[in-house]
N, C-alpha and C positions, 0 to 999 in steps of 0.2 A: 931488283926488278927482274933481271935476267934469270937469276936462280929460281924465282917464283914461276916464271914462264916455263922453265925446264921441268920443274916439279909438276906443273899442270899437264904438260905434254906427257910426262911419265904416267900420270894417273889415267890419261885417256888411252894409253897404249893397250891394245887388246891381244897382242901376240902371246903374252904369257898365259892368258886365260884360254886362248885357242889351243895352245900346246897342252894344257892340263886337260881340256875336253877331249882332245885326240888321245891322250894317254889313258883316260878313263874308258873310252870306247875300245881301245886295243885291249885293255885289261879285261873288259867284259867278254870280248871275243875269245881271248885266251882261256878264260874260265869256262866258257861254253864248250870250247874244243876239248879241254881236259875232261869235262864231264862226259862228253860224247865218246871220247876214246876209252874212258874207263868203262862205260857201259858196253861198248863193243868188245873190249878185252874180256869182260866177264862172260859175255855170251859165247865168244869164240873159244874160251878156255874150256867151257863145258862141252862144246862140240868136239874139240880135239881130244878131250878125255874119253868121250864116247867112241871116237875113231880108234884110239889106242886100245880100249877095252875090246872092241870087235876084232881088231887085228890080232891081238894076243889070244883071243878065244879060238881063233881058227888056225 
């Protein structure tokens, strides 16, 4: 009987589910940051190439 009660308590425990949800939220935020930084890097690379070209031309 005690083992059955312990198993029922384990099934009702939501800490693991909450940890998984937080993990998924963090993963989505990290993916968004990577995409944003990649986009910024592509734009600034072009800008710095233009600056380099102008400096070398003068």
